[in-house]
C-alpha positions as CSV (number, residue, x, y, z in Angstrom):
1,M,85.9,108.9,92.5
2,V,85.4,107.0,96.2
3,V,87.9,105.1,98.4
4,T,86.4,101.9,99.3
5,M,88.0,99.4,102.1
6,D,87.3,95.7,100.8
7,T,86.4,93.9,104.5
8,T,87.5,90.7,103.6
9,I,90.5,91.5,102.4
10,C,91.5,93.4,105.1
11,G,90.5,91.9,108.2
12,G,90.9,94.5,110.4
13,V,93.7,96.1,112.9
14,D,94.6,93.1,114.4
15,A,95.0,91.2,111.6
16,C,97.3,94.0,110.0
17,P,100.3,93.6,109.9
18,E,101.3,97.8,110.2
19,G,98.8,97.2,113.1
20,G,95.7,99.4,111.0
21,L,98.1,101.8,109.7
22,C,95.5,103.4,107.4
23,I,93.9,105.1,110.6
24,D,97.5,106.2,112.0
25,I,98.6,107.9,107.7
26,C,95.4,109.4,107.3
27,A,95.7,113.4,107.4
28,L,92.4,114.4,108.2
29,N,91.5,110.9,110.2
30,A,89.2,110.1,107.6
31,I,89.7,106.5,109.3
32,D,87.9,105.9,112.3
33,N,88.7,102.0,114.3
34,V,85.2,100.7,115.3
35,N,85.5,97.8,117.0
36,G,88.4,97.1,115.0
37,Q,87.7,98.0,111.6
38,P,88.9,100.2,109.8
39,I,85.5,102.1,108.6
40,I,86.4,105.4,106.3
41,N,84.4,107.9,106.6
42,H,83.1,109.5,103.3
43,E,81.9,112.6,104.6
44,I,85.8,113.6,105.3
45,C,87.9,111.5,103.2
46,P,89.9,113.7,100.9
47,E,90.3,110.4,98.5
48,C,94.0,111.6,98.5
49,G,95.1,107.7,97.9
50,L,97.3,108.2,100.5
51,C,95.5,105.0,103.2
52,V,95.4,103.0,98.9
53,L,99.2,103.5,98.3
54,N,100.1,102.0,102.3
55,C,97.4,99.4,102.7
56,P,99.7,95.8,103.5
57,K,97.1,94.2,102.4
58,Q,95.7,96.2,99.6
59,A,92.2,96.0,100.6
60,I,92.0,99.9,99.5
61,S,91.0,101.0,96.4
62,K,89.4,104.0,94.2
63,T,86.1,103.1,92.6
């Protein structure tokens, strides 16, 4: 499975009710803030699902 982000739902860090919680909560720093948009680095993402469970907009999923 791969962790994916739906950018149409996310809307970026500024639109996040939690201010980019996925970036802060990722234990391995696999989510970067690139120009205000959370981007998942699939090379280091362990697919633990912590960001999936905590995204306030439910924009992150495992597919």
